[in-house]
C-alpha positions in Angstrom: -6.2 2.6 -16.5 -8.6 0.3 -14.2 -12.2 1.5 -13.2 -13.4 0.6 -9.5 -16.9 0.2 -8.4 -16.2 2.8 -6.0 -17.4 6.5 -7.0 -15.1 8.8 -7.0 -15.0 10.2 -3.9 -17.8 8.1 -1.9 -17.2 5.3 0.1 -19.0 2.1 0.7 -17.8 1.8 4.0 -20.0 3.2 7.1 -18.5 6.0 8.8 -18.8 4.5 11.8 -16.8 1.6 10.6 -14.5 4.3 9.7 -14.6 5.7 13.3 -13.9 2.0 14.4 -10.6 1.9 12.5 -9.3 5.1 13.5 -9.7 4.0 17.4 -8.3 0.7 16.4 -5.1 2.6 14.8 -5.0 5.1 17.9 -5.2 7.6 15.6 -6.1 10.6 17.7 -7.9 13.6 15.4 -10.0 16.8 17.0 -13.5 16.2 16.4 -14.0 18.9 13.5 -11.3 16.9 11.4 -13.2 12.9 11.0 -15.8 14.2 9.0 -12.4 14.7 6.1 -11.0 11.7 7.0 -14.0 9.6 6.4 -14.8 11.8 2.4 -10.8 11.0 1.6 -12.1 7.4 3.0 -13.3 7.0 -0.9 -9.7 8.1 -2.4 -7.9 5.3 -0.3 -9.9 2.5 -1.2 -9.8 3.9 -5.0 -6.5 4.2 -4.8 -6.1 0.5 -2.9 -8.2 -1.2 -5.3 -6.0 -0.4 -8.1 -3.2 -2.4 -6.7 -2.4 -5.1 -8.5 -1.9 -7.9 -6.8 -1.4 -10.7 -9.3 2.3 -11.2 -9.8 4.4 -13.6 -8.7 7.1 -14.4 -6.0 9.8 -13.3 -8.7 8.2 -10.5 -9.5 9.5 -8.8 -6.4 13.2 -7.9 -6.6 13.9 -8.5 -2.9 12.9 -12.0 -3.4 15.5 -12.3 -5.8 18.0 -10.0 -5.3 21.0 -11.8 -4.7 24.0 -9.8 -3.3 26.8 -12.0 -4.0 26.6 -11.1 -7.5 28.6 -7.6 -7.0 31.4 -9.2 -5.2 34.7 -8.4 -6.3 36.0 -11.7 -8.2 38.6 -13.2 -7.5 41.7 -12.3 -9.0 43.7 -14.4 -11.2 46.2 -16.1 -9.5 50.1 -16.2 -10.5 51.7 -19.2 -10.0 
């Protein structure tokens, strides 16, 4: 398990920056909920920091999947 520098629940991102993120995303919340989003943002940052991004392109199944491999084999010709 990896550990990040972001303490549990705390966010190094300022409340003002989180307000800007919400506004840019056109995410309209009642004012009563904004403090909850700000408090939860630290958890989101911790989760995002744990995502491993060093995989090679070929590790993504969508990049190497060839659907032609599942086509029926041509029938033996009798001739």
